[in-house]
C-alpha positions in Angstrom: 4.5 18.1 5.6 7.2 15.1 6.1 8.6 14.8 9.6 12.4 15.0 10.2 13.6 11.6 12.3 15.0 14.1 15.2 11.6 15.6 15.7 9.8 12.4 15.6 12.0 10.9 18.4 11.3 13.7 20.6 7.9 13.7 20.5 7.6 10.0 21.2 10.6 8.7 23.6 13.4 10.5 25.5 15.9 8.4 23.6 18.8 10.3 21.7 18.7 11.1 18.1 20.8 8.6 16.2 23.0 11.1 15.1 25.8 8.5 13.8 23.0 7.5 11.3 22.2 10.8 10.3 25.8 11.6 9.9 26.8 8.7 7.6 23.8 9.4 5.4 24.8 13.0 4.7 28.3 12.2 4.1 27.6 8.9 2.0 26.9 8.6 -1.8 24.9 5.6 -2.7 24.6 4.0 -6.2 21.7 1.7 -5.2 18.6 1.9 -2.3 20.7 1.3 0.8 19.5 0.3 4.4 21.9 2.0 6.7 21.7 0.2 10.3 22.9 2.0 13.4 23.7 -1.3 15.6 24.2 1.0 18.9 20.7 2.0 18.4 19.6 -1.3 18.2 21.5 -1.9 21.7 19.5 1.0 23.2 15.9 -0.2 22.2 17.1 -3.7 23.5 17.9 -2.3 26.9 14.8 0.0 26.6 12.4 -3.0 26.2 14.3 -5.3 28.5 13.8 -2.7 31.2 9.9 -2.7 31.1 9.7 -6.5 30.1 11.6 -7.3 33.5 11.7 -10.9 34.1 10.4 -11.8 30.5 13.4 -13.0 28.1 13.4 -11.1 24.9 13.6 -13.7 21.9 14.4 -11.5 19.1 12.6 -12.4 15.9 15.3 -12.8 13.9 13.3 -12.5 10.6 12.8 -8.9 11.3 16.5 -8.1 10.1 18.7 -11.0 10.2 22.1 -8.7 9.6 25.0 -10.7 11.0 26.4 -7.5 13.1 22.7 -6.9 14.6 22.6 -10.5 15.9 26.0 -10.6 16.9 25.3 -7.3 19.1 22.2 -9.1 20.6 24.2 -12.1 21.8 26.6 -9.8 23.6 23.5 -8.3 25.3 22.1 -11.7 26.2 19.4 -12.0 24.1 17.5 -15.0 23.1 16.2 -15.6 19.7 12.9 -16.4 17.8 13.9 -18.7 14.9 11.6 -19.1 11.7 14.0 -21.7 9.6 17.2 -23.6 9.9 18.8 -21.1 8.0 18.1 -18.6 11.1 19.1 -21.3 13.4 22.7 -21.5 11.9 23.2 -18.2 11.9 22.3 -17.6 15.7 24.3 -20.1 16.6 27.3 -19.2 14.4 27.4 -15.9 16.3 27.6 -17.4 19.6 24.1 -18.0 20.5 23.4 -20.8 22.9 21.0 -23.7 21.8 18.8 -23.3 24.5 18.3 -19.7 24.0 16.7 -20.2 20.6 13.2 -21.2 20.0 11.9 -22.8 16.9 9.1 -20.4 16.7 7.6 -21.2 13.2 4.5 -23.4 13.4 5.2 -24.8 9.7 8.7 -26.7 9.7 10.4 -29.4 7.7 10.8 -32.5 9.3 14.4 -32.6 8.6 15.0 -29.0 9.9 13.3 -30.4 13.3 16.2 -33.0 13.5 18.9 -30.7 12.8 17.6 -28.2 15.4 17.1 -31.1 18.0 20.6 -32.4 17.1 21.8 -28.9 17.6 20.7 -28.7 21.2 17.2 -26.8 20.6 14.3 -28.1 22.6 11.8 -25.7 22.4 9.2 -25.7 19.6 6.0 -24.1 18.4 3.1 -26.1 16.9 -0.8 -25.3 16.1 -1.5 -28.8 14.4 -1.6 -32.4 15.2 0.5 -33.5 12.1 3.3 -30.8 13.4 3.2 -32.2 16.8 3.7 -35.8 15.1 6.9 -34.5 13.4 8.1 -32.9 16.4 7.7 -36.0 18.5 9.4 -38.1 15.8 12.3 -35.9 15.4 12.8 -34.5 18.6 11.4 -36.7 21.2 10.6 -35.2 24.5 11.0 -31.7 23.5 8.9 -28.7 25.0 6.1 -27.4 23.0 4.2 -24.4 22.9 0.5 -24.2 21.3 0.1 -21.1 19.3 -3.6 -19.7 19.6 -5.4 -17.6 17.2 -6.1 -13.7 18.5 -9.5 -12.8 17.2 -9.7 -9.2 18.7 -6.6 -7.7 17.3 -6.6 -3.9 17.5 -3.0 -3.8 15.6 -2.4 -1.6 12.7 -1.8 -5.1 11.0 -3.8 -8.1 12.2 -2.0 -11.5 12.1 -5.1 -13.9 12.9 -5.4 -16.1 9.8 -2.2 -18.2 8.9 -0.9 -19.3 12.2 -2.5 -20.5 15.6 -5.4 -22.7 16.6 -8.6 -21.9 18.5 -9.4 -22.7 22.3 -10.9 -26.0 21.7 -8.1 -27.4 19.1 -5.7 -26.2 21.6 -6.9 -28.7 24.4 -6.8 -31.5 22.0 -3.2 -30.3 21.0 -2.3 -30.2 24.5 -3.7 -33.7 25.6 -2.0 -35.1 22.0 1.3 -33.7 22.7 1.4 -35.4 26.0 0.3 -38.6 24.3 3.0 -38.5 21.7 5.9 -38.1 25.1 6.4 -34.3 24.3 6.4 -31.5 27.1 3.3 -29.2 26.4 4.8 -26.4 28.6 2.8 -23.6 27.4 0.9 -21.3 25.1 1.8 -18.4 22.8 -0.1 -16.1 20.5 0.7 -12.9 18.6 -1.1 -9.6 19.4 -0.6 -8.1 15.9 2.0 -6.2 14.1 2.2 -2.7 15.1 0.1 -2.6 18.0 0.7 1.3 19.0 -0.7 1.2 22.7 -0.1 -1.1 25.5 -3.9 -0.9 26.4 -4.7 -2.3 22.9 -3.5 -5.6 24.2 -6.3 -5.9 26.9 -8.8 -8.0 24.9 -6.6 -10.2 23.6 -4.6 -10.8 27.2 -8.4 -11.7 28.3 -9.0 -14.1 25.9 -5.6 -15.9 26.6 -6.1 -15.9 30.3 -9.3 -17.8 29.7 -7.7 -20.4 27.6 -4.6 -20.6 30.1 -7.2 -21.1 32.9 -9.2 -23.9 31.1 -6.0 -25.6 30.3 -4.6 -25.6 33.3 -8.1 -26.8 35.0 -8.0 -29.7 32.9 -4.4 -30.9 34.3 -2.2 -29.3 32.0 1.1 -28.1 33.8 1.5 -24.6 31.8 4.7 -23.1 32.6 5.5 -20.8 29.7 3.7 -18.1 28.1 4.9 -16.5 25.2 3.5 -13.3 24.5 4.7 -12.8 21.1 5.6 -9.5 19.3 3.3 -6.4 18.3 6.2 -4.0 19.9 5.8 -1.1 17.5 7.9 1.5 15.7 7.4 5.1 15.1 5.7 5.6 11.5 4.0 8.6 12.0 1.3 8.0 14.5 2.0 8.6 18.3 3.4 5.4 20.4 4.6 5.0 24.0 8.2 5.1 24.8 9.4 1.4 24.7 10.1 1.0 28.5 6.6 2.2 29.5 5.2 0.3 26.9 6.7 -3.1 27.8 6.1 -2.5 31.3 2.5 -1.4 30.7 1.7 -4.9 28.8 3.7 -6.7 31.5 1.6 -5.2 34.2 -1.5 -6.3 32.1 0.0 -9.8 32.0 0.6 -10.2 35.6 -2.8 -8.8 36.6 -4.2 -11.6 34.5 -2.1 -14.5 34.7 -0.6 -13.8 38.1 2.7 -15.8 38.5 4.1 -17.6 35.3 7.4 -19.7 35.8 8.7 -18.4 32.2 7.5 -15.3 30.2 8.8 -15.0 26.5 8.4 -11.9 24.3 9.4 -11.7 20.5 9.8 -8.3 19.6 11.5 -7.6 16.1 10.1 -4.4 14.5 10.4 -2.8 18.1 13.8 -3.6 18.3 15.4 -2.6 15.1 12.9 -0.5 12.9 14.1 2.8 14.4 17.6 1.8 14.2 17.6 1.9 10.2 16.9 4.2 7.3 16.8 3.6 3.4 18.5 6.0 1.1 17.2 5.9 -2.1 16.2 8.2 -5.0 13.5 9.6 -7.0 13.0 8.4 -10.6 10.5 10.1 -12.4 7.6 12.3 -11.2 4.6 12.5 -14.0 0.7 12.7 -14.5 -1.3 10.5 -16.5 -3.3 12.9 -17.9 -4.1 16.7 -17.7 -7.2 15.6 -15.6 -4.8 13.8 -13.1 -5.4 15.1 -9.9 -2.3 13.5 -8.1 1.3 13.0 -9.2 3.0 9.8 -9.6 6.2 9.8 -8.1 8.7 6.7 -8.7 11.4 5.8 -6.4 14.0 3.3 -7.4 13.0 0.8 -4.3 9.6 -0.7 -4.3 7.7 -3.7 -3.1 10.1 -5.9 -4.6 13.2 -4.4 -3.4 12.4 -4.1 0.3 9.3 -2.3 0.9 7.1 -5.3 1.0 4.9 -4.2 4.2 3.3 -1.5 2.0 1.0 -4.1 1.0 -2.4 -2.9 2.0 -0.7 0.2 2.8 -0.6 -1.3 6.5 2.8 0.4 7.6 3.1 3.9 6.3 7.1 5.2 6.1 8.2 8.6 6.9 10.0 10.0 4.0 12.8 13.0 4.0 13.8 14.7 1.2 16.1 17.7 0.5 13.0 19.8 -0.6 11.2 19.6 2.8 9.9 22.8 3.5 8.7 23.4 -0.1 4.9 23.3 -0.5 3.4 19.8 -0.5 0.8 17.7 -2.5 -0.7 14.5 -2.5 1.1 11.8 -4.8 0.7 8.2 -5.7 4.1 6.7 -4.6 5.2 3.6 -6.8 8.3 1.4 -7.0 10.5 1.3 -10.3 9.7 -2.4 -11.5 7.8 -3.4 -14.5 4.9 -4.7 -12.3 1.3 -3.0 -11.6 1.4 -4.2 -8.2 4.6 -2.3 -7.5 2.5 0.6 -6.1 3.2 1.6 -2.5 0.7 4.2 -1.5 -2.7 4.8 -3.8 -5.8 4.5 -1.4 -3.8 7.2 1.2 -1.6 9.4 -1.4 1.5 10.6 0.4 1.9 14.3 0.8 5.5 15.2 -1.1 6.9 18.3 -2.2 5.4 19.6 -5.3 9.0 20.7 -6.2 10.4 17.0 -6.1 12.4 16.1 -9.1 14.2 12.9 -10.7 17.4 12.4 -9.3 16.5 13.7 -5.6 17.6 11.8 -2.8 14.8 10.3 -0.5 15.6 9.0 2.9 12.9 6.5 4.3 13.1 6.7 8.1 12.6 4.0 10.9 13.0 1.3 7.9 15.2 -1.3 9.8 12.4 -4.1 10.1 11.2 -6.3 7.4 12.9 -4.5 4.5 16.3 -6.2 3.7 14.7 -9.5 4.7 11.6 -9.1 2.3 14.0 -7.7 -0.6 13.8 -10.0 -3.5 17.0 -11.6 -5.3 16.8 -9.3 -8.2 13.2 -8.8 -9.5 13.3 -7.5 -13.1 17.3 -7.2 -12.7 16.9 -4.5 -9.9 19.7 -5.4 -7.3 18.3 -6.2 -3.9 18.5 -3.8 -1.2 22.0 -2.9 -0.1 22.6 -3.1 3.8 25.4 -1.3 5.7 25.5 -1.4 9.4 27.6 1.2 11.3 
């Protein structure tokens, strides 16, 4: 049985149901898949996370949702920002973010973009390779850098341990190389993995990082910055802690392992904006492939290429609401509308949906404010990109 948004929130955190969002969805007709974001809900989540993180600076991961209204509100709240590209840096600066509040957190940067960021006043960069440090030293001389470490024992729903980071021995080489290049190697960073549902799941990763941190300091490196990255969860049907309790639990574990650290950064993205958004879409077709088919196929007018890329490997399981909730349900294979066989959302673990579901029925995808509009294609198969409305 599908779970309604208000019920989900009540079971997870003592935060008000975003009634503005529900009212807008109920009163508005949509002619294409549309993400609706309640920017007040973003503010509530920011304040809740900040209350738990304490002295740690929130560097919002802009890639999660780059809507101008979201960035502008976070600037007003004093947020810092984690930018992955020149475009994100330009966006944040255009809305009033201070250069010193922006870190260039992608470890894979175009040399000209490093030069642009440095000229704009940004002095904090991530790296995980010698060549990247050399680019930074050439185009941002004297800049501060932090080295990203590979996480080897993530308990997240979606581990992020392959593309970014380096191991302990390589990190020691990079810290020394950065110093030789005239850079200021101020610290280390990591990402515990996306959608790490409980604070205690950080324990093994923090143990690993603390050993590397201690080793680096014993080798004479003046580490002053610990970037704990993202991983702060959103509700997708499995229980999570309330944001303040979760963040406070993580910080207690950090303090227990690292003691006093001059500067701590956190980079929530999903945990800040996911629950502030919902997507309105509709059913395009319900069918079976044969009389022997045990599961219906339900096709929506939104798929992997128009906003639901995070259904890859079925790692993120969204919550769906329909006007027929309360009717008997049965498992279905959920798919998008495009002429691409990869555009299947849930098949390994079929999604329970009402048996009475029909073409034309509205479907609301809850807690979809993160990594949907920013993943949407420019028009694959001619379908329009996901529309965005901020209220």
